[in-house]
mmCIF file of the N, C-alpha and C atoms, coordinates in Angstrom:
data_MODEL
# 
_entry.id   MODEL 
# 
loop_
_atom_site.group_PDB 
_atom_site.id 
_atom_site.type_symbol 
_atom_site.label_atom_id 
_atom_site.label_alt_id 
_atom_site.label_comp_id 
_atom_site.label_asym_id 
_atom_site.label_entity_id 
_atom_site.label_seq_id 
_atom_site.pdbx_PDB_ins_code 
_atom_site.Cartn_x 
_atom_site.Cartn_y 
_atom_site.Cartn_z 
_atom_site.occupancy 
_atom_site.B_iso_or_equiv 
_atom_site.pdbx_formal_charge 
_atom_site.auth_seq_id 
_atom_site.auth_comp_id 
_atom_site.auth_asym_id 
_atom_site.auth_atom_id 
_atom_site.pdbx_PDB_model_num 
ATOM 1   N N  . MET A 1 1  ? 145.879 151.400 66.511 1.00 0.00 ? 1  MET A N  1 
ATOM 2   C CA . MET A 1 1  ? 147.277 151.175 66.786 1.00 0.00 ? 1  MET A CA 1 
ATOM 3   C C  . MET A 1 1  ? 147.597 149.680 66.653 1.00 0.00 ? 1  MET A C  1 
ATOM 4   N N  . THR A 1 2  ? 146.705 148.832 67.140 1.00 0.00 ? 2  THR A N  1 
ATOM 5   C CA . THR A 1 2  ? 146.974 147.417 67.037 1.00 0.00 ? 2  THR A CA 1 
ATOM 6   C C  . THR A 1 2  ? 146.980 146.975 65.588 1.00 0.00 ? 2  THR A C  1 
ATOM 7   N N  . SER A 1 3  ? 146.102 147.526 64.789 1.00 0.00 ? 3  SER A N  1 
ATOM 8   C CA . SER A 1 3  ? 146.067 147.207 63.382 1.00 0.00 ? 3  SER A CA 1 
ATOM 9   C C  . SER A 1 3  ? 147.344 147.638 62.661 1.00 0.00 ? 3  SER A C  1 
ATOM 10  N N  . MET A 1 4  ? 147.895 148.773 63.052 1.00 0.00 ? 4  MET A N  1 
ATOM 11  C CA . MET A 1 4  ? 149.125 149.254 62.456 1.00 0.00 ? 4  MET A CA 1 
ATOM 12  C C  . MET A 1 4  ? 150.297 148.340 62.840 1.00 0.00 ? 4  MET A C  1 
ATOM 13  N N  . LEU A 1 5  ? 150.353 147.902 64.075 1.00 0.00 ? 5  LEU A N  1 
ATOM 14  C CA . LEU A 1 5  ? 151.437 147.024 64.519 1.00 0.00 ? 5  LEU A CA 1 
ATOM 15  C C  . LEU A 1 5  ? 151.313 145.651 63.831 1.00 0.00 ? 5  LEU A C  1 
ATOM 16  N N  . LEU A 1 6  ? 150.145 145.116 63.796 1.00 0.00 ? 6  LEU A N  1 
ATOM 17  C CA . LEU A 1 6  ? 149.949 143.821 63.143 1.00 0.00 ? 6  LEU A CA 1 
ATOM 18  C C  . LEU A 1 6  ? 150.199 143.902 61.661 1.00 0.00 ? 6  LEU A C  1 
ATOM 19  N N  . GLY A 1 7  ? 149.746 144.999 61.039 1.00 0.00 ? 7  GLY A N  1 
ATOM 20  C CA . GLY A 1 7  ? 150.025 145.176 59.607 1.00 0.00 ? 7  GLY A CA 1 
ATOM 21  C C  . GLY A 1 7  ? 151.508 145.359 59.306 1.00 0.00 ? 7  GLY A C  1 
ATOM 22  N N  . GLY A 1 8  ? 152.189 146.072 60.200 1.00 0.00 ? 8  GLY A N  1 
ATOM 23  C CA . GLY A 1 8  ? 153.657 146.238 60.042 1.00 0.00 ? 8  GLY A CA 1 
ATOM 24  C C  . GLY A 1 8  ? 154.395 144.929 60.171 1.00 0.00 ? 8  GLY A C  1 
ATOM 25  N N  . ALA A 1 9  ? 153.968 144.100 61.103 1.00 0.00 ? 9  ALA A N  1 
ATOM 26  C CA . ALA A 1 9  ? 154.582 142.779 61.266 1.00 0.00 ? 9  ALA A CA 1 
ATOM 27  C C  . ALA A 1 9  ? 154.334 141.920 60.030 1.00 0.00 ? 9  ALA A C  1 
ATOM 28  N N  . CYS A 1 10 ? 153.163 142.001 59.493 1.00 0.00 ? 10 CYS A N  1 
ATOM 29  C CA . CYS A 1 10 ? 152.826 141.239 58.256 1.00 0.00 ? 10 CYS A CA 1 
ATOM 30  C C  . CYS A 1 10 ? 153.634 141.754 57.076 1.00 0.00 ? 10 CYS A C  1 
ATOM 31  N N  . THR A 1 11 ? 153.891 143.035 57.029 1.00 0.00 ? 11 THR A N  1 
ATOM 32  C CA . THR A 1 11 ? 154.666 143.614 55.925 1.00 0.00 ? 11 THR A CA 1 
ATOM 33  C C  . THR A 1 11 ? 156.136 143.131 56.046 1.00 0.00 ? 11 THR A C  1 
ATOM 34  N N  . VAL A 1 12 ? 156.670 143.092 57.245 1.00 0.00 ? 12 VAL A N  1 
ATOM 35  C CA . VAL A 1 12 ? 158.056 142.548 57.437 1.00 0.00 ? 12 VAL A CA 1 
ATOM 36  C C  . VAL A 1 12 ? 158.080 141.091 57.024 1.00 0.00 ? 12 VAL A C  1 
ATOM 37  N N  . LEU A 1 13 ? 157.069 140.348 57.437 1.00 0.00 ? 13 LEU A N  1 
ATOM 38  C CA . LEU A 1 13 ? 157.037 138.925 57.064 1.00 0.00 ? 13 LEU A CA 1 
ATOM 39  C C  . LEU A 1 13 ? 156.863 138.747 55.556 1.00 0.00 ? 13 LEU A C  1 
ATOM 40  N N  . GLY A 1 14 ? 156.074 139.614 54.916 1.00 0.00 ? 14 GLY A N  1 
ATOM 41  C CA . GLY A 1 14 ? 155.909 139.548 53.459 1.00 0.00 ? 14 GLY A CA 1 
ATOM 42  C C  . GLY A 1 14 ? 157.223 139.863 52.752 1.00 0.00 ? 14 GLY A C  1 
ATOM 43  N N  . GLY A 1 15 ? 157.947 140.851 53.216 1.00 0.00 ? 15 GLY A N  1 
ATOM 44  C CA . GLY A 1 15 ? 159.264 141.193 52.619 1.00 0.00 ? 15 GLY A CA 1 
ATOM 45  C C  . GLY A 1 15 ? 160.244 140.042 52.819 1.00 0.00 ? 15 GLY A C  1 
ATOM 46  N N  . PHE A 1 16 ? 160.231 139.485 53.992 1.00 0.00 ? 16 PHE A N  1 
ATOM 47  C CA . PHE A 1 16 ? 161.093 138.336 54.276 1.00 0.00 ? 16 PHE A CA 1 
ATOM 48  C C  . PHE A 1 16 ? 160.773 137.143 53.377 1.00 0.00 ? 16 PHE A C  1 
ATOM 49  N N  . THR A 1 17 ? 159.521 136.829 53.235 1.00 0.00 ? 17 THR A N  1 
ATOM 50  C CA . THR A 1 17 ? 159.066 135.710 52.410 1.00 0.00 ? 17 THR A CA 1 
ATOM 51  C C  . THR A 1 17 ? 159.399 135.959 50.933 1.00 0.00 ? 17 THR A C  1 
ATOM 52  N N  . ALA A 1 18 ? 159.177 137.188 50.474 1.00 0.00 ? 18 ALA A N  1 
ATOM 53  C CA . ALA A 1 18 ? 159.504 137.470 49.064 1.00 0.00 ? 18 ALA A CA 1 
ATOM 54  C C  . ALA A 1 18 ? 161.006 137.326 48.816 1.00 0.00 ? 18 ALA A C  1 
ATOM 55  N N  . GLY A 1 19 ? 161.795 137.804 49.740 1.00 0.00 ? 19 GLY A N  1 
ATOM 56  C CA . GLY A 1 19 ? 163.244 137.626 49.590 1.00 0.00 ? 19 GLY A CA 1 
ATOM 57  C C  . GLY A 1 19 ? 163.711 136.189 49.637 1.00 0.00 ? 19 GLY A C  1 
ATOM 58  N N  . ARG A 1 20 ? 163.129 135.435 50.560 1.00 0.00 ? 20 ARG A N  1 
ATOM 59  C CA . ARG A 1 20 ? 163.507 134.017 50.680 1.00 0.00 ? 20 ARG A CA 1 
ATOM 60  C C  . ARG A 1 20 ? 163.090 133.212 49.441 1.00 0.00 ? 20 ARG A C  1 
ATOM 61  N N  . LEU A 1 21 ? 161.889 133.489 48.915 1.00 0.00 ? 21 LEU A N  1 
ATOM 62  C CA . LEU A 1 21 ? 161.444 132.745 47.758 1.00 0.00 ? 21 LEU A CA 1 
ATOM 63  C C  . LEU A 1 21 ? 162.234 133.088 46.517 1.00 0.00 ? 21 LEU A C  1 
ATOM 64  N N  . ALA A 1 22 ? 162.665 134.350 46.375 1.00 0.00 ? 22 ALA A N  1 
ATOM 65  C CA . ALA A 1 22 ? 163.414 134.785 45.213 1.00 0.00 ? 22 ALA A CA 1 
ATOM 66  C C  . ALA A 1 22 ? 164.850 134.232 45.218 1.00 0.00 ? 22 ALA A C  1 
ATOM 67  N N  . ARG A 1 23 ? 165.453 134.146 46.372 1.00 0.00 ? 23 ARG A N  1 
ATOM 68  C CA . ARG A 1 23 ? 166.797 133.635 46.563 1.00 0.00 ? 23 ARG A CA 1 
ATOM 69  C C  . ARG A 1 23 ? 167.904 134.532 45.961 1.00 0.00 ? 23 ARG A C  1 
ATOM 70  N N  . HIS A 1 24 ? 167.518 135.676 45.494 1.00 0.00 ? 24 HIS A N  1 
ATOM 71  C CA . HIS A 1 24 ? 168.500 136.671 44.998 1.00 0.00 ? 24 HIS A CA 1 
ATOM 72  C C  . HIS A 1 24 ? 167.771 138.022 44.960 1.00 0.00 ? 24 HIS A C  1 
ATOM 73  N N  . SER A 1 25 ? 168.480 139.078 44.857 1.00 0.00 ? 25 SER A N  1 
ATOM 74  C CA . SER A 1 25 ? 167.908 140.410 44.861 1.00 0.00 ? 25 SER A CA 1 
ATOM 75  C C  . SER A 1 25 ? 166.878 140.577 45.957 1.00 0.00 ? 25 SER A C  1 
ATOM 76  N N  . PHE A 1 26 ? 167.285 140.258 47.175 1.00 0.00 ? 26 PHE A N  1 
ATOM 77  C CA . PHE A 1 26 ? 166.391 140.200 48.301 1.00 0.00 ? 26 PHE A CA 1 
ATOM 78  C C  . PHE A 1 26 ? 165.635 141.530 48.494 1.00 0.00 ? 26 PHE A C  1 
ATOM 79  N N  . LEU A 1 27 ? 166.377 142.633 48.436 1.00 0.00 ? 27 LEU A N  1 
ATOM 80  C CA . LEU A 1 27 ? 165.787 143.930 48.709 1.00 0.00 ? 27 LEU A CA 1 
ATOM 81  C C  . LEU A 1 27 ? 164.791 144.291 47.612 1.00 0.00 ? 27 LEU A C  1 
ATOM 82  N N  . THR A 1 28 ? 165.091 143.995 46.360 1.00 0.00 ? 28 THR A N  1 
ATOM 83  C CA . THR A 1 28 ? 164.206 144.338 45.241 1.00 0.00 ? 28 THR A CA 1 
ATOM 84  C C  . THR A 1 28 ? 162.875 143.604 45.402 1.00 0.00 ? 28 THR A C  1 
ATOM 85  N N  . HIS A 1 29 ? 162.933 142.345 45.675 1.00 0.00 ? 29 HIS A N  1 
ATOM 86  C CA . HIS A 1 29 ? 161.711 141.527 45.845 1.00 0.00 ? 29 HIS A CA 1 
ATOM 87  C C  . HIS A 1 29 ? 160.955 141.962 47.076 1.00 0.00 ? 29 HIS A C  1 
ATOM 88  N N  . ALA A 1 30 ? 161.660 142.254 48.120 1.00 0.00 ? 30 ALA A N  1 
ATOM 89  C CA . ALA A 1 30 ? 160.937 142.684 49.347 1.00 0.00 ? 30 ALA A CA 1 
ATOM 90  C C  . ALA A 1 30 ? 160.250 144.023 49.134 1.00 0.00 ? 30 ALA A C  1 
ATOM 91  N N  . LEU A 1 31 ? 160.899 144.945 48.440 1.00 0.00 ? 31 LEU A N  1 
ATOM 92  C CA . LEU A 1 31 ? 160.263 146.232 48.139 1.00 0.00 ? 31 LEU A CA 1 
ATOM 93  C C  . LEU A 1 31 ? 159.065 146.068 47.209 1.00 0.00 ? 31 LEU A C  1 
ATOM 94  N N  . ALA A 1 32 ? 159.138 145.142 46.270 1.00 0.00 ? 32 ALA A N  1 
ATOM 95  C CA . ALA A 1 32 ? 157.997 144.873 45.417 1.00 0.00 ? 32 ALA A CA 1 
ATOM 96  C C  . ALA A 1 32 ? 156.812 144.372 46.259 1.00 0.00 ? 32 ALA A C  1 
ATOM 97  N N  . ALA A 1 33 ? 157.101 143.478 47.196 1.00 0.00 ? 33 ALA A N  1 
ATOM 98  C CA . ALA A 1 33 ? 156.036 142.986 48.077 1.00 0.00 ? 33 ALA A CA 1 
ATOM 99  C C  . ALA A 1 33 ? 155.485 144.112 48.960 1.00 0.00 ? 33 ALA A C  1 
ATOM 100 N N  . GLY A 1 34 ? 156.344 144.988 49.421 1.00 0.00 ? 34 GLY A N  1 
ATOM 101 C CA . GLY A 1 34 ? 155.913 146.125 50.220 1.00 0.00 ? 34 GLY A CA 1 
ATOM 102 C C  . GLY A 1 34 ? 155.041 147.101 49.417 1.00 0.00 ? 34 GLY A C  1 
ATOM 103 N N  . LEU A 1 35 ? 155.422 147.321 48.168 1.00 0.00 ? 35 LEU A N  1 
ATOM 104 C CA . LEU A 1 35 ? 154.634 148.205 47.307 1.00 0.00 ? 35 LEU A CA 1 
ATOM 105 C C  . LEU A 1 35 ? 153.262 147.591 47.006 1.00 0.00 ? 35 LEU A C  1 
ATOM 106 N N  . LEU A 1 36 ? 153.234 146.298 46.774 1.00 0.00 ? 36 LEU A N  1 
ATOM 107 C CA . LEU A 1 36 ? 151.955 145.628 46.574 1.00 0.00 ? 36 LEU A CA 1 
ATOM 108 C C  . LEU A 1 36 ? 151.088 145.739 47.828 1.00 0.00 ? 36 LEU A C  1 
ATOM 109 N N  . SER A 1 37 ? 151.685 145.559 48.975 1.00 0.00 ? 37 SER A N  1 
ATOM 110 C CA . SER A 1 37 ? 150.975 145.676 50.247 1.00 0.00 ? 37 SER A CA 1 
ATOM 111 C C  . SER A 1 37 ? 150.440 147.115 50.442 1.00 0.00 ? 37 SER A C  1 
ATOM 112 N N  . LEU A 1 38 ? 151.217 148.110 50.052 1.00 0.00 ? 38 LEU A N  1 
ATOM 113 C CA . LEU A 1 38 ? 150.790 149.505 50.166 1.00 0.00 ? 38 LEU A CA 1 
ATOM 114 C C  . LEU A 1 38 ? 149.614 149.806 49.250 1.00 0.00 ? 38 LEU A C  1 
ATOM 115 N N  . VAL A 1 39 ? 149.662 149.315 48.023 1.00 0.00 ? 39 VAL A N  1 
ATOM 116 C CA . VAL A 1 39 ? 148.604 149.552 47.071 1.00 0.00 ? 39 VAL A CA 1 
ATOM 117 C C  . VAL A 1 39 ? 147.299 148.892 47.529 1.00 0.00 ? 39 VAL A C  1 
ATOM 118 N N  . VAL A 1 40 ? 147.391 147.654 47.978 1.00 0.00 ? 40 VAL A N  1 
ATOM 119 C CA . VAL A 1 40 ? 146.225 146.919 48.477 1.00 0.00 ? 40 VAL A CA 1 
ATOM 120 C C  . VAL A 1 40 ? 145.638 147.648 49.726 1.00 0.00 ? 40 VAL A C  1 
ATOM 121 N N  . GLY A 1 41 ? 146.519 148.101 50.597 1.00 0.00 ? 41 GLY A N  1 
ATOM 122 C CA . GLY A 1 41 ? 146.054 148.817 51.784 1.00 0.00 ? 41 GLY A CA 1 
ATOM 123 C C  . GLY A 1 41 ? 145.321 150.118 51.426 1.00 0.00 ? 41 GLY A C  1 
ATOM 124 N N  . LEU A 1 42 ? 145.820 150.820 50.475 1.00 0.00 ? 42 LEU A N  1 
ATOM 125 C CA . LEU A 1 42 ? 145.164 152.068 50.000 1.00 0.00 ? 42 LEU A CA 1 
ATOM 126 C C  . LEU A 1 42 ? 143.820 151.786 49.345 1.00 0.00 ? 42 LEU A C  1 
ATOM 127 N N  . LEU A 1 43 ? 143.719 150.685 48.663 1.00 0.00 ? 43 LEU A N  1 
ATOM 128 C CA . LEU A 1 43 ? 142.435 150.326 48.008 1.00 0.00 ? 43 LEU A CA 1 
ATOM 129 C C  . LEU A 1 43 ? 141.410 149.780 48.962 1.00 0.00 ? 43 LEU A C  1 
ATOM 130 N N  . ILE A 1 44 ? 141.854 149.047 49.984 1.00 0.00 ? 44 ILE A N  1 
ATOM 131 C CA . ILE A 1 44 ? 140.881 148.393 50.890 1.00 0.00 ? 44 ILE A CA 1 
ATOM 132 C C  . ILE A 1 44 ? 140.393 149.353 51.984 1.00 0.00 ? 44 ILE A C  1 
ATOM 133 N N  . PHE A 1 45 ? 141.290 150.120 52.562 1.00 0.00 ? 45 PHE A N  1 
ATOM 134 C CA . PHE A 1 45 ? 140.907 150.958 53.701 1.00 0.00 ? 45 PHE A CA 1 
ATOM 135 C C  . PHE A 1 45 ? 140.621 152.385 53.234 1.00 0.00 ? 45 PHE A C  1 
ATOM 136 N N  . PRO A 1 46 ? 139.411 152.869 53.453 1.00 0.00 ? 46 PRO A N  1 
ATOM 137 C CA . PRO A 1 46 ? 139.055 154.233 53.079 1.00 0.00 ? 46 PRO A CA 1 
ATOM 138 C C  . PRO A 1 46 ? 139.777 155.233 53.988 1.00 0.00 ? 46 PRO A C  1 
ATOM 139 N N  . PRO A 1 47 ? 139.934 156.474 53.486 1.00 0.00 ? 47 PRO A N  1 
ATOM 140 C CA . PRO A 1 47 ? 140.600 157.498 54.292 1.00 0.00 ? 47 PRO A CA 1 
ATOM 141 C C  . PRO A 1 47 ? 139.790 157.810 55.574 1.00 0.00 ? 47 PRO A C  1 
ATOM 142 N N  . ASP A 1 48 ? 140.486 158.085 56.627 1.00 0.00 ? 48 ASP A N  1 
ATOM 143 C CA . ASP A 1 48 ? 139.842 158.370 57.919 1.00 0.00 ? 48 ASP A CA 1 
ATOM 144 C C  . ASP A 1 48 ? 139.703 159.879 58.041 1.00 0.00 ? 48 ASP A C  1 
ATOM 145 N N  . ASP A 1 49 ? 138.637 160.304 58.709 1.00 0.00 ? 49 ASP A N  1 
ATOM 146 C CA . ASP A 1 49 ? 138.371 161.717 58.887 1.00 0.00 ? 49 ASP A CA 1 
ATOM 147 C C  . ASP A 1 49 ? 138.589 162.173 60.336 1.00 0.00 ? 49 ASP A C  1 
ATOM 148 N N  . GLY A 1 50 ? 139.226 161.360 61.121 1.00 0.00 ? 50 GLY A N  1 
ATOM 149 C CA . GLY A 1 50 ? 139.452 161.663 62.531 1.00 0.00 ? 50 GLY A CA 1 
ATOM 150 C C  . GLY A 1 50 ? 140.459 162.783 62.720 1.00 0.00 ? 50 GLY A C  1 
ATOM 151 N N  . PRO A 1 51 ? 140.625 163.223 63.970 1.00 0.00 ? 51 PRO A N  1 
ATOM 152 C CA . PRO A 1 51 ? 141.507 164.346 64.224 1.00 0.00 ? 51 PRO A CA 1 
ATOM 153 C C  . PRO A 1 51 ? 142.994 164.019 63.989 1.00 0.00 ? 51 PRO A C  1 
ATOM 154 N N  . TYR A 1 52 ? 143.348 162.767 64.061 1.00 0.00 ? 52 TYR A N  1 
ATOM 155 C CA . TYR A 1 52 ? 144.763 162.370 63.844 1.00 0.00 ? 52 TYR A CA 1 
ATOM 156 C C  . TYR A 1 52 ? 144.926 161.624 62.531 1.00 0.00 ? 52 TYR A C  1 
ATOM 157 N N  . ALA A 1 53 ? 144.042 161.815 61.587 1.00 0.00 ? 53 ALA A N  1 
ATOM 158 C CA . ALA A 1 53 ? 144.065 161.041 60.348 1.00 0.00 ? 53 ALA A CA 1 
ATOM 159 C C  . ALA A 1 53 ? 145.375 161.237 59.559 1.00 0.00 ? 53 ALA A C  1 
ATOM 160 N N  . GLY A 1 54 ? 145.872 162.433 59.480 1.00 0.00 ? 54 GLY A N  1 
ATOM 161 C CA . GLY A 1 54 ? 147.120 162.677 58.719 1.00 0.00 ? 54 GLY A CA 1 
ATOM 162 C C  . GLY A 1 54 ? 148.308 161.999 59.326 1.00 0.00 ? 54 GLY A C  1 
ATOM 163 N N  . ILE A 1 55 ? 148.433 162.042 60.643 1.00 0.00 ? 55 ILE A N  1 
ATOM 164 C CA . ILE A 1 55 ? 149.573 161.409 61.331 1.00 0.00 ? 55 ILE A CA 1 
ATOM 165 C C  . ILE A 1 55 ? 149.496 159.885 61.212 1.00 0.00 ? 55 ILE A C  1 
ATOM 166 N N  . VAL A 1 56 ? 148.275 159.339 61.398 1.00 0.00 ? 56 VAL A N  1 
ATOM 167 C CA . VAL A 1 56 ? 148.105 157.925 61.315 1.00 0.00 ? 56 VAL A CA 1 
ATOM 168 C C  . VAL A 1 56 ? 148.416 157.438 59.892 1.00 0.00 ? 56 VAL A C  1 
ATOM 169 N N  . ALA A 1 57 ? 147.929 158.153 58.904 1.00 0.00 ? 57 ALA A N  1 
ATOM 170 C CA . ALA A 1 57 ? 148.214 157.771 57.499 1.00 0.00 ? 57 ALA A CA 1 
ATOM 171 C C  . ALA A 1 57 ? 149.689 157.869 57.201 1.00 0.00 ? 57 ALA A C  1 
ATOM 172 N N  . LEU A 1 58 ? 150.345 158.874 57.685 1.00 0.00 ? 58 LEU A N  1 
ATOM 173 C CA . LEU A 1 58 ? 151.791 159.040 57.442 1.00 0.00 ? 58 LEU A CA 1 
ATOM 174 C C  . LEU A 1 58 ? 152.540 157.885 58.086 1.00 0.00 ? 58 LEU A C  1 
ATOM 175 N N  . LEU A 1 59 ? 152.228 157.553 59.293 1.00 0.00 ? 59 LEU A N  1 
ATOM 176 C CA . LEU A 1 59 ? 152.931 156.442 59.963 1.00 0.00 ? 59 LEU A CA 1 
ATOM 177 C C  . LEU A 1 59 ? 152.554 155.100 59.354 1.00 0.00 ? 59 LEU A C  1 
ATOM 178 N N  . GLY A 1 60 ? 151.299 154.886 59.101 1.00 0.00 ? 60 GLY A N  1 
ATOM 179 C CA . GLY A 1 60 ? 150.830 153.598 58.589 1.00 0.00 ? 60 GLY A CA 1 
ATOM 180 C C  . GLY A 1 60 ? 151.300 153.328 57.170 1.00 0.00 ? 60 GLY A C  1 
ATOM 181 N N  . TYR A 1 61 ? 151.027 154.272 56.276 1.00 0.00 ? 61 TYR A N  1 
ATOM 182 C CA . TYR A 1 61 ? 151.412 154.042 54.876 1.00 0.00 ? 61 TYR A CA 1 
ATOM 183 C C  . TYR A 1 61 ? 152.859 154.359 54.628 1.00 0.00 ? 61 TYR A C  1 
ATOM 184 N N  . GLY A 1 62 ? 153.420 155.286 55.358 1.00 0.00 ? 62 GLY A N  1 
ATOM 185 C CA . GLY A 1 62 ? 154.813 155.626 55.185 1.00 0.00 ? 62 GLY A CA 1 
ATOM 186 C C  . GLY A 1 62 ? 155.815 154.577 55.647 1.00 0.00 ? 62 GLY A C  1 
ATOM 187 N N  . SER A 1 63 ? 155.334 153.675 56.482 1.00 0.00 ? 63 SER A N  1 
ATOM 188 C CA . SER A 1 63 ? 156.215 152.640 57.012 1.00 0.00 ? 63 SER A CA 1 
ATOM 189 C C  . SER A 1 63 ? 156.210 151.363 56.182 1.00 0.00 ? 63 SER A C  1 
ATOM 190 N N  . HIS A 1 64 ? 155.356 151.248 55.190 1.00 0.00 ? 64 HIS A N  1 
ATOM 191 C CA . HIS A 1 64 ? 155.275 150.018 54.414 1.00 0.00 ? 64 HIS A CA 1 
ATOM 192 C C  . HIS A 1 64 ? 156.624 149.657 53.746 1.00 0.00 ? 64 HIS A C  1 
ATOM 193 N N  . LEU A 1 65 ? 157.168 150.550 52.991 1.00 0.00 ? 65 LEU A N  1 
ATOM 194 C CA . LEU A 1 65 ? 158.424 150.211 52.284 1.00 0.00 ? 65 LEU A CA 1 
ATOM 195 C C  . LEU A 1 65 ? 159.613 150.009 53.170 1.00 0.00 ? 65 LEU A C  1 
ATOM 196 N N  . PRO A 1 66 ? 159.808 150.819 54.236 1.00 0.00 ? 66 PRO A N  1 
ATOM 197 C CA . PRO A 1 66 ? 160.939 150.529 55.125 1.00 0.00 ? 66 PRO A CA 1 
ATOM 198 C C  . PRO A 1 66 ? 160.775 149.199 55.866 1.00 0.00 ? 66 PRO A C  1 
ATOM 199 N N  . LEU A 1 67 ? 159.555 148.859 56.233 1.00 0.00 ? 67 LEU A N  1 
ATOM 200 C CA . LEU A 1 67 ? 159.365 147.568 56.931 1.00 0.00 ? 67 LEU A CA 1 
ATOM 201 C C  . LEU A 1 67 ? 159.572 146.409 55.976 1.00 0.00 ? 67 LEU A C  1 
ATOM 202 N N  . ALA A 1 68 ? 159.122 146.541 54.742 1.00 0.00 ? 68 ALA A N  1 
ATOM 203 C CA . ALA A 1 68 ? 159.354 145.493 53.734 1.00 0.00 ? 68 ALA A CA 1 
ATOM 204 C C  . ALA A 1 68 ? 160.867 145.330 53.481 1.00 0.00 ? 68 ALA A C  1 
ATOM 205 N N  . ALA A 1 69 ? 161.565 146.486 53.400 1.00 0.00 ? 69 ALA A N  1 
ATOM 206 C CA . ALA A 1 69 ? 163.011 146.429 53.222 1.00 0.00 ? 69 ALA A CA 1 
ATOM 207 C C  . ALA A 1 69 ? 163.712 145.723 54.383 1.00 0.00 ? 69 ALA A C  1 
ATOM 208 N N  . LEU A 1 70 ? 163.191 145.953 55.584 1.00 0.00 ? 70 LEU A N  1 
ATOM 209 C CA . LEU A 1 70 ? 163.700 145.241 56.754 1.00 0.00 ? 70 LEU A CA 1 
ATOM 210 C C  . LEU A 1 70 ? 163.539 143.741 56.608 1.00 0.00 ? 70 LEU A C  1 
ATOM 211 N N  . GLY A 1 71 ? 162.371 143.330 56.104 1.00 0.00 ? 71 GLY A N  1 
ATOM 212 C CA . GLY A 1 71 ? 162.140 141.901 55.847 1.00 0.00 ? 71 GLY A CA 1 
ATOM 213 C C  . GLY A 1 71 ? 163.098 141.341 54.838 1.00 0.00 ? 71 GLY A C  1 
ATOM 214 N N  . GLY A 1 72 ? 163.377 142.137 53.764 1.00 0.00 ? 72 GLY A N  1 
ATOM 215 C CA . GLY A 1 72 ? 164.333 141.674 52.771 1.00 0.00 ? 72 GLY A CA 1 
ATOM 216 C C  . GLY A 1 72 ? 165.732 141.584 53.314 1.00 0.00 ? 72 GLY A C  1 
ATOM 217 N N  . ARG A 1 73 ? 166.107 142.539 54.160 1.00 0.00 ? 73 ARG A N  1 
ATOM 218 C CA . ARG A 1 73 ? 167.437 142.507 54.805 1.00 0.00 ? 73 ARG A CA 1 
ATOM 219 C C  . ARG A 1 73 ? 167.556 141.295 55.718 1.00 0.00 ? 73 ARG A C  1 
ATOM 220 N N  . LEU A 1 74 ? 166.515 140.996 56.428 1.00 0.00 ? 74 LEU A N  1 
ATOM 221 C CA . LEU A 1 74 ? 166.547 139.810 57.293 1.00 0.00 ? 74 LEU A CA 1 
ATOM 222 C C  . LEU A 1 74 ? 166.640 138.512 56.463 1.00 0.00 ? 74 LEU A C  1 
ATOM 223 N N  . ALA A 1 75 ? 165.994 138.502 55.307 1.00 0.00 ? 75 ALA A N  1 
ATOM 224 C CA . ALA A 1 75 ? 166.062 137.315 54.427 1.00 0.00 ? 75 ALA A CA 1 
ATOM 225 C C  . ALA A 1 75 ? 167.491 137.158 53.904 1.00 0.00 ? 75 ALA A C  1 
ATOM 226 N N  . ALA A 1 76 ? 168.149 138.267 53.532 1.00 0.00 ? 76 ALA A N  1 
ATOM 227 C CA . ALA A 1 76 ? 169.524 138.218 53.040 1.00 0.00 ? 76 ALA A CA 1 
ATOM 228 C C  . ALA A 1 76 ? 170.456 137.768 54.149 1.00 0.00 ? 76 ALA A C  1 
ATOM 229 N N  . ARG A 1 77 ? 170.250 138.275 55.329 1.00 0.00 ? 77 ARG A N  1 
ATOM 230 C CA . ARG A 1 77 ? 171.088 137.873 56.482 1.00 0.00 ? 77 ARG A CA 1 
ATOM 231 C C  . ARG A 1 77 ? 170.892 136.381 56.807 1.00 0.00 ? 77 ARG A C  1 
ATOM 232 N N  . TYR A 1 78 ? 169.631 135.949 56.745 1.00 0.00 ? 78 TYR A N  1 
ATOM 233 C CA . TYR A 1 78 ? 169.338 134.540 57.019 1.00 0.00 ? 78 TYR A CA 1 
ATOM 234 C C  . TYR A 1 78 ? 169.941 133.619 55.972 1.00 0.00 ? 78 TYR A C  1 
ATOM 235 N N  . ARG A 1 79 ? 169.983 134.107 54.731 1.00 0.00 ? 79 ARG A N  1 
ATOM 236 C CA . ARG A 1 79 ? 170.562 133.310 53.633 1.00 0.00 ? 79 ARG A CA 1 
ATOM 237 C C  . ARG A 1 79 ? 172.074 133.123 53.816 1.00 0.00 ? 79 ARG A C  1 
ATOM 238 N N  . LYS A 1 80 ? 172.756 134.158 54.328 1.00 0.00 ? 80 LYS A N  1 
ATOM 239 C CA . LYS A 1 80 ? 174.207 134.093 54.537 1.00 0.00 ? 80 LYS A CA 1 
ATOM 240 C C  . LYS A 1 80 ? 174.578 133.181 55.686 1.00 0.00 ? 80 LYS A C  1 
ATOM 241 N N  . ALA A 1 81 ? 173.652 133.049 56.664 1.00 0.00 ? 81 ALA A N  1 
ATOM 242 C CA . ALA A 1 81 ? 173.931 132.253 57.833 1.00 0.00 ? 81 ALA A CA 1 
ATOM 243 C C  . ALA A 1 81 ? 173.888 130.749 57.575 1.00 0.00 ? 81 ALA A C  1 
# 
């Protein structure tokens, strides 16, 4: 659970950073960073065989793109301020 929370925070930060560095198309760049994060996560971490493996995978991997989009939205909002 701690790994999922820390990874989610890093995904939001990655989306925010991608949006800020691009200075335009915040959401597109944030989603690209989220997709890259998702692919790297799938390659690095092997599938789990535990009793809650499906739920954990759904929450962990399914939240990458929405969290990256949140980072991009925060970057866009920060840019307007």
